[in-house]
LOLO-445213 format. One record per atom (N, C-alpha, C, O): residue in one letter; z, y, x. Coordinates in steps of 0.001 Angstrom, whole numbers, padded with zeros to 6 digits, always signed. Last residue first. Layout:
# residues N
AZYX...
# end
This chain:
# residues 201
K+016202+006426-001582K+015995+006310-002915K+016852+007072-004048K+016589+006903-005238W+016842+006638+001210W+015896+008132+000319W+015609+007861-001101W+014990+008646-001819R+018636+004810+001373R+018852+005881+001512R+018114+007252+001289R+018514+008414+001214A+017108+002489+001410A+017888+002843+000170A+018483+004168+000322A+018868+004685-000727A+015444+002884+003420A+015058+003030+002288A+015695+003099+001257A+015247+003600+000226A+017402+002000+005595A+016814+003451+005365A+016243+003784+004211A+016423+004936+003817D+018068-000707+004466D+019012+000574+004539D+018384+002039+004472D+018654+002949+003689P+015416-001833+005305P+016041-002066+003772P+016939-000714+003721P+016588+000244+003031D+013159-001571+006955D+014541-000890+007014D+015077-000692+006062D+015347+000457+005711K+010013-002046+008859K+011017-002144+007616K+012644-002340+007744K+013213-003124+008504E+008855-000013+011202E+009631-001116+010875E+010284-000981+009387E+010902-000021+008927V+006056+001810+011114V+007356+001889+011022V+007959+000584+010570V+007529+000104+009522G+003369+001940+011103G+003731+001633+012299G+005389+001460+012492G+005954+001119+013531L+003005+003265+008471L+002977+003932+009299L+003489+003492+010634L+004004+004336+011368L+005730+000756+006941L+004201+001932+006639L+004015+002765+008059L+005032+002867+008744G+007561-000864+005541G+006876-000928+006920G+005644+000178+007392G+004814+000018+008287E+008089-000864+002781E+006803-001738+002981E+006852-001712+004706E+006154-002573+005242E+010585+000993+003070E+010431-000431+002280E+009518-001229+002873E+009894-002236+003473Y+009753+002521+004571Y+010682+002121+005292Y+010701+000946+004391Y+010836-000149+004936V+007886+004255+002746V+007571+004058+004366V+008227+002681+004860V+007551+001822+005426R+009490+004666+000357R+008175+003649+000596R+007947+002982+001866R+007839+001785+002134A+011109+006604+001115A+011434+005357+001023A+010688+004521+001108A+010919+003543+001819L+009443+008369+002150L+010096+008131+003048L+010429+006640+002705L+010233+005680+003451A+008228+009388-000559A+007337+008659+000167A+008193+007933+001485A+007666+006906+001913K+010539+009591-001804K+009948+008694-002303K+009033+008245-001290K+008904+007048-001030A+011160+012338-000899A+012089+011097-000574A+011595+009892-000845A+012093+008960-000213A+009020+013622-001445A+009007+013305+000021A+010175+012181+000382A+010252+011441+001362D+009603+013749-004206D+008043+013211-003840D+008349+012695-002061D+007961+011634-001573T+011823+015299-004104T+011655+013957-004650T+010672+012984-004136T+010827+011821-003763Y+013315+017554-002202Y+012164+017393-002939Y+011732+015898-003004Y+011314+015341-001989G+015780+018345-001064G+015888+017643-002490G+014621+017415-003072G+014564+017109-004263Q+015618+019120+001192Q+015896+019988+000642Q+016060+019479-001085Q+016391+020180-002041R+015392+016723+002650R+016736+017047+002643R+016762+018288+001934R+017887+018787+001904A+012500+016465+002276A+013301+015458+001104A+014730+016047+001235A+015422+016010+000217S+011104+018030+004358S+011136+018560+002861S+012073+017533+001797S+012285+017872+000633K+012312+016693+006233K+012668+018060+006114K+012568+018597+004812K+013377+019299+004204E+010468+014149+005985E+012398+014331+006359E+012931+015682+005956E+013998+015736+005344W+008295+014919+006189W+008914+014479+004737W+010427+014492+004917W+011316+014791+004120L+008119+016111+008855L+007940+016952+007573L+008614+016402+006473L+009398+017072+005801Q+008838+013388+010016Q+009634+014434+010144Q+009557+015523+009496Q+010599+016160+009344L+006327+011563+009250L+007805+011348+008792L+008936+012740+009046L+009791+012981+008194A+004362+013158+010491A+004321+012828+008868A+006090+012793+008202A+006741+013417+007365M+005181+013059+012866M+004889+014379+012763M+004949+014344+010768M+005408+015196+010006G+004657+010071+013066G+005752+010747+013651G+005983+011997+012933G+007053+012050+012326A+001943+009963+012758A+002697+009065+011733A+004157+009949+012189A+004654+010529+011224D-001035+011548+013048D+000455+011501+013515D+001339+011328+012598D+001626+012161+011738K-004101+012495+013370K-003403+011526+012585K-002150+011527+013490K-002330+011506+014707E-005121+016127+013352E-004980+014609+014014E-003968+013989+013366E-003044+014607+012837V-006069+017205+010224V-005218+017442+011336V-005437+015964+012268V-005873+014915+011795G-007645+016726+008027G-007539+018566+008372G-006818+018568+009920G-006885+019526+010690R-005978+014000+007789R-006360+015054+006835R-006728+016238+007632R-005701+016846+007935G-004234+011647+008613G-005484+012446+009497G-006340+013288+008865G-007482+013383+009314Y-002458+010743+006962Y-003734+010389+006822Y-004768+010780+007900Y-005899+010308+008012A-000260+012050+007981A-000311+010529+007568A-001538+009872+007685A-001765+008811+008265Y-001081+014724+007946Y-000588+014121+009114Y-000692+012716+009000Y-001225+012119+009936M-001195+014771+005084M-002148+015159+006172M-001934+014310+007214M-002552+013256+007364V+001615+014533+004319V+000680+013508+003773V-000822+013490+004812V-001390+012467+005194G+002654+016772+005374G+002825+015323+005938G+002111+014373+005681G+001865+013447+006454L+001695+018582+004009L+001306+018450+005463L+001463+017357+006114L+000818+016923+007069N+003173+018265+001671N+001605+017886+001612N+001051+017886+003106N+000040+017239+003379F+005894+018611+002459F+005488+017225+002053F+004129+016681+001868F+003757+015508+001852Q+005600+021233+003498Q+006143+020100+004251Q+005694+018731+003720Q+005201+017865+004443A+004944+022268+000719A+004157+022512+001835A+004427+021388+002848A+003506+020599+003060P+007548+021874-000525P+006412+021320-001094P+005044+020900+000222P+004478+019847+000515A+008962+023294+000925A+009361+021925+000580A+008028+021183+000300A+007606+020147+000814H+008928+025504+002988H+008430+025510+002206H+008541+024095+001761H+007934+023471+002631G+009742+026636+005786G+010940+025866+005021G+010521+025536+003545G+011436+025286+002760Q+008087+027790+007327Q+009272+028645+006722Q+010043+027956+005663Q+010796+028489+004849A+006493+025745+008072A+007184+026263+009016A+008581+027486+008408A+009628+027831+008957A+004939+025641+005342A+005973+024394+005799A+006806+025250+007215A+008029+025207+007082A+003122+027624+005614A+004297+027973+004418A+005679+026557+005212A+006880+026677+005453Q+001808+027100+008080Q+002274+028297+007933Q+003651+028216+006742Q+004801+028613+006927R+000749+024701+006955R+001506+024781+008138R+002232+025792+008131R+003442+025572+008175W-000709+025192+004528W+000442+024504+004202W+000971+024497+005669W+002137+024124+005537W-003152+026428+006035W-002157+027257+005202W-000780+026730+004742W+000172+027490+004566L-003767+024561+007620L-003710+025776+008174L-002504+026307+007205L-001328+026529+007492A-004548+022423+005426A-003637+022356+006839A-002772+023299+007193A-001543+023233+007198A-006840+023631+004200A-005463+023472+003331A-004779+022927+004432A-003665+023193+003980E-008305+023736+006545E-008012+025102+005750E-006476+024806+005182E-005406+025349+005456R-009083+020978+006609R-008334+021602+007766R-007938+023037+007108R-006787+023296+007457N-009863+020366+004110N-008860+019691+004417N-008056+020586+005483N-006866+020893+005411S-011669+022257+001836S-011694+022260+003235S-010212+021718+003551S-009296+022503+003304R-014232+023158-000509R-013048+022211-000076R-013088+021901+001418R-014030+021475+002086M-015126+026556-000932M-015080+025388+000027M-014571+024132-000050M-014345+023998+001152V-013292+027558-003696V-013926+027675-002208V-014407+026487-001967V-014184+025485-002647G-012805+027466-006268G-012622+028866-005629G-013433+028902-004349G-014079+029867-003942L-010993+024658-005284L-010883+025678-006305L-011366+027339-005768L-010681+028154-005149G-010538+022439-003654G-012228+023006-003626G-012310+023589-004692G-013331+023426-005361Q-008116+021202-002934Q-008972+020750-004474Q-010491+021519-004508Q-011401+021199-005273A-007472+022480-000765A-007624+020869-000692A-008051+020447-001865A-008405+019270-001934Y-007843+025229-001319Y-008802+024318-000423Y-008890+023066-000462Y-009929+022429-000288L-005738+025841-002910L-007337+025881-003426L-008143+025145-002654L-009057+024466-003120V-003698+024732-001447V-003877+024187-002657V-005314+024369-003340V-005924+023552-004029G-003551+026558+000333G-003691+025412+000786G-004390+024727-000166G-005470+024181+000056L-002615+028783-001579L-004079+029031-000793L-004616+027427-000402L-005746+027033-000691N-000147+027587-002090N-001336+028185-003010N-002542+027895-002782N-003344+027154-003352Y+001030+028223+000317Y+000992+026753-000183Y+000056+026920-001074Y-000889+026182-000796Q+000694+031282+000721Q+000228+030379+001688Q+000136+028494+000848Q-000855+027772+000959A+002199+031819-001567A+001151+032034-001418A+000283+031345-000591A-000757+030842-001014D+004803+031355-000702D+004300+030403-001861D+002684+030926-002029D+001990+030214-002755A+005380+032763+001449A+005188+031337+001824A+004475+030421+000359A+003896+029335+000327N+003906+035526+002927N+004280+035157+001490N+004020+033383+001575N+002937+032814+001709G+002570+036436+005186G+003967+035796+005440G+004718+035212+003909G+005798+034627+003824Q+000596+038153+004848Q+001571+038882+005020Q+003083+037970+005161Q+004229+038414+005222Q-001223+036359+004247Q-001520+036910+005708Q-000002+037624+006026Q+000496+037664+007152A-000356+035945+001511A-000316+035042+002508A-000340+035590+003985A+000508+035234+004804A-001398+038062+000256A+000021+037915+000405A+000376+036620+001609A+001332+036594+002384L-004170+037677+000746L-003731+038760+001142L-002072+038623+001313L-001512+039011+002338T-004559+035223-000562T-005079+035504+000881T-004035+036302+001675T-003349+036008+002654Y-004388+035847-003348Y-003245+034771-002321Y-003538+034999-001087Y-002551+034971-000352W-006244+037791-003693W-004634+037946-003867W-004105+036954-002764W-003580+037192-001676R-008527+035677-003156R-008320+037339-002509R-006925+037824-002549R-006415+038252-001514R-008043+033625-005010R-007964+033155-003844R-007928+034780-002881R-007191+034824-001896A-008505+035307-007494A-007105+034506-007137A-007179+034242-005988A-006142+034649-005464E-010867+035891-007288E-009878+036909-007513E-008752+036381-006809E-008183+036841-005819G-012153+033141-007444G-012471+034199-006471G-011383+035152-006001G-011001+035298-004840L-011589+032674-009871L-010516+031957-008886L-010635+032474-007626L-009746+032441-006775D-010258+033768-012566D-011471+034367-011413D-010775+033685-010634D-009559+033840-010519K-010265+034207-016543K-009666+033463-014727K-010969+033497-013988K-012137+033366-014352E-009121+037591-017326E-010596+036218-017310E-010106+035867-015681E-009824+036403-014609V-006248+038288-017975V-007454+038432-017144V-008267+037421-017692V-007922+036530-018468G-004076+036943-018930G-004072+038732-019359G-005223+039248-018636G-005364+040468-018561L-004300+034732-017037L-003177+035192-017533L-003202+036779-018176L-002376+037636-017861G-005841+032782-015645G-006631+033535-016789G-005613+034185-017834G-005811+034250-019047G-004507+031525-013517G-004368+030918-014684G-005169+031658-015903G-005137+031166-017031H-005509+033129-011566H-005811+031501-011332H-005449+031100-012655H-006156+030179-013063Y-004669+035683-012002Y-006454+035383-012124Y-006502+033774-011811Y-007603+033226-011832L-001992+035331-011898L-002385+035631-013274L-003947+035230-013259L-004477+034617-014186L-001605+034643-009095L-001219+033642-010329L-001982+034055-011892L-002395+033273-012748A-002704+037188-008088A-003529+036127-007825A-002965+034889-008789A-003822+034143-009262L-000483+038644-009159L-001863+038954-009670L-002822+037821-009089L-003808+037589-009788N+001699+037558-007528N+001673+037410-008791N+000267+037808-009695N+000041+037292-010789Y+000894+038318-004891Y+000735+037030-005112Y+000868+036786-006545Y+000215+035832-006970Q+000945+040952-005018Q-000270+040628-004768Q-000154+039191-005130Q-001135+038741-005721A+003581+041234-005518A+003048+041749-006460A+001250+041128-006172A+000484+040931-007114R+004420+040356-002895R+005183+039818-004130R+004322+040106-005378R+004324+039259-006271S+003295+042125-001144S+003213+040539-001254S+003450+040155-002716S+002613+039696-003493D+001970+045423-001568D+003640+044411-001864D+003216+042832-001608D+002423+042605-002522G+000164+046840-000912G+000210+046229-000011G+001645+045117-000439G+002142+044257+000289D-000802+048720-002855D-000296+049127-001994D+000524+048400-000979D+001375+048957-000286D-002061+047151-004766D-002915+047814-004075D-002474+048838-002903D-003218+049537-002214A+000555+045915-005883A-000414+045269-004661A-001170+045994-004266A-001317+045780-003063L+001683+048007-007242L+002091+047501-006144L+001460+046756-005096L+001644+046820-003881L-000931+048363-009108L-000391+049203-008562L+000337+048963-006912L-000071+049401-005836Q-000630+045854-010244Q-001602+045839-009841Q-001526+047424-008772Q-002134+047422-007701W+001711+045487-011835W+001585+044811-010363W+000534+045276-009838W+000609+045160-008615L+000837+046673-014063L+002087+047407-013031L+002150+046582-012038L+002811+047049-011111E-000901+045269-015036E-001277+046576-014641E-000469+047573-013790E-000730+048607-013174R+000064+042830-015519R-000968+042983-014226R-001279+044325-014110R-001928+044666-013121A+001758+042977-017507A+002436+042900-016148A+001059+043067-015432A+001270+043713-014405G-000001+044128-019367G+000642+045157-019204G+001514+044787-017674G+001884+045643-016870Q-001325+041544-019798Q-002098+042464-019224Q-001144+043406-018849Q-001373+043709-017678Y+000889+039686-020549Y+000145+039420-019461Y-000814+040663-018920Y-001041+040756-017714D+003214+039654-022523D+002365+040789-022240D+001466+040820-020722D+001415+041789-019964G+005323+037943-022746G+003998+037547-022981G+002809+038495-022771G+001631+038142-022842N+007635+038360-021910N+007587+038951-023213N+006411+038587-023932N+006229+038714-025143R+007349+037974-019195R+008403+036996-019537R+008206+037437-021426R+008750+036643-022193F+005594+040102-018556F+005136+038892-018289F+005968+037600-018946F+005462+036502-019176A+007465+042069-018756A+006581+042141-019529A+005625+040491-019605A+005146+039978-020617Q+009306+041844-016769Q+009846+041684-018032Q+008650+041646-019249Q+008861+041281-020406K+007720+041846-014503K+008371+040474-014823K+008942+040419-016275K+009075+039377-016917G+007214+044553-014484G+005984+043434-014917G+006668+042341-014996G+006112+041581-015788D+009566+045351-014218D+008905+045882-015426D+007904+044721-015677D+007768+044093-016727E+009932+044835-011327E+011166+044382-012657E+010245+044818-013902E+010650+044109-014824L+007609+046286-010186L+007859+044871-009893L+008447+044175-011287L+007895+043387-012055P+008397+049271-011249P+006805+047792-011310P+007011+046704-011620P+006830+046097-012675G+011639+049114-012041G+010398+049736-011257G+009453+048745-011351G+009683+047546-011511A+015011+049625-012232A+013626+049316-012900A+012616+050103-012008A+012682+051209-011473A+016484+048069-009130A+016510+049299-009956A+015179+048888-010871A+014382+048040-010468L+016846+044635-008910L+016414+045933-008564L+016635+046869-009450L+016988+046546-010584P+017834+041320-008232P+017825+042326-009048P+017524+043582-008519P+018034+043707-007406P+015346+039751-006013P+016565+039924-006224P+016853+041075-007548P+015851+041743-007806V+013143+036894-007222V+013242+038514-006632V+014913+038844-007125V+015526+038431-008110A+013231+034610-008500A+013683+034645-006642A+013855+035851-006279A+014517+036149-005285L+011850+034499-010566L+013255+034426-010753L+013919+034578-009457L+015146+034666-009395L+009153+034720-009402L+010036+036005-010178L+011542+035863-010002L+012311+036688-009508L+008581+032641-008531L+009061+033870-007684L+009570+034638-008319L+010494+035326-007885V+009015+030624-010572V+009528+030377-009199V+009790+031633-008344V+010785+031803-007640L+007292+031555-012272L+008178+031823-012439L+009163+031341-011631L+010308+031637-011973L+004826+031219-010632L+005202+032675-011442L+006790+032977-011215L+007398+033835-010575F+004394+028446-010678F+004879+028910-009455F+005066+030516-009661F+005522+031085-008669L+004369+027544-013052L+005316+027125-012587L+005403+028404-011291L+006389+029115-011100R+001462+028937-014122R+002791+029573-014449R+003829+029098-013734R+004610+030020-013499P-000403+027898-012036P+000157+029151-011648P+001306+029618-012770P+002044+030555-012465L-000083+024781-012151L+000199+025593-010806L+000614+026843-011161L+001747+027193-010831P+001249+023234-014802P+000057+024226-014523P+000607+024887-013327P+001663+025515-013410T+002655+020111-014399T+003043+021281-014689T+001749+022505-014229T+001430+022439-013042R+002609+017629-013900R+001201+017931-013913R+001492+019336-014429R+000513+019858-014962D+004771+016103-013216D+004518+016261-014721D+003202+017261-014603D+002891+017641-015732M+005549+017028-010392M+004768+015713-010853M+004663+015483-012325M+004389+014306-012561A+004709+020244-009404A+005778+019328-010146A+004713+018006-010470A+003505+018018-010706T+003297+021777-007982T+004838+021973-007517T+005621+020798-008376T+006785+020452-008173S+000441+020237-006981S+000996+021075-007880S+002495+021007-007438S+002841+020203-006572T-000692+018378-005365T-001546+019742-005710T-000791+020740-006406T-001172+021908-006493Q+000258+016407-002752Q+000279+017031-004105Q-000190+018299-004202Q-000131+019170-003335P-001866+013553-000818P-001225+015002-001210P-000877+015696-002534P-001700+015585-003443P-001043+010454-002136P-001700+011420-001467P-001350+012833-001758P-000690+013223-002722P+001925+008106-000739P+001125+009066-001475P+000222+010011-001364P+000470+010713-000384V+000853+005443+001314V+001694+006560+001076V+000962+007363+000059V-000262+007379-000068Q-000339+002401+000498Q-000620+003392+001274Q+000440+004237+000705Q+000970+003858-000340M-000030-001073+001056M-000369+000206-000051M+000118+001018+001012M+000724+000692+002033
# end
């Protein structure tokens, strides 16, 4: 049996990527005095996606990576705007270049799936590597899968295991399942180890 393929959304229940990631980002934003970012968040919660876009657009144009990321999600999901993966990629890229780990992750997803861009495992791995370096658990898991299979990177079972362990230690269940399977079945050149498998189950 093989290890799982790369995950291309943040939940195994196939929750749409845009909505889930937007909520993660917005809930992580520290409370601020009323301003465009917070007002946009409230508009989004109220289902006023067009209003949220207008508020975030001003910040995004001024280089705010959180607003750029939020705009990308709106275009990705067609929320308050016509769905436009090219525009989503553009805003993800601007946010990702400023170090926004969620934008780096989602940009990797676009390249892995060929959504609005030419499919490229190499580009996906590049963006997931940057997000993984910031401790982004889903990116660590996906990058680990890339190393396990040698997709977009040179095959490296040790690196795959290391990344999965980092991800699993943050509570990312897919990484823990991958590690349990590796030790249970003796995959990736690892000897079977029922005790290690049980620790990750």
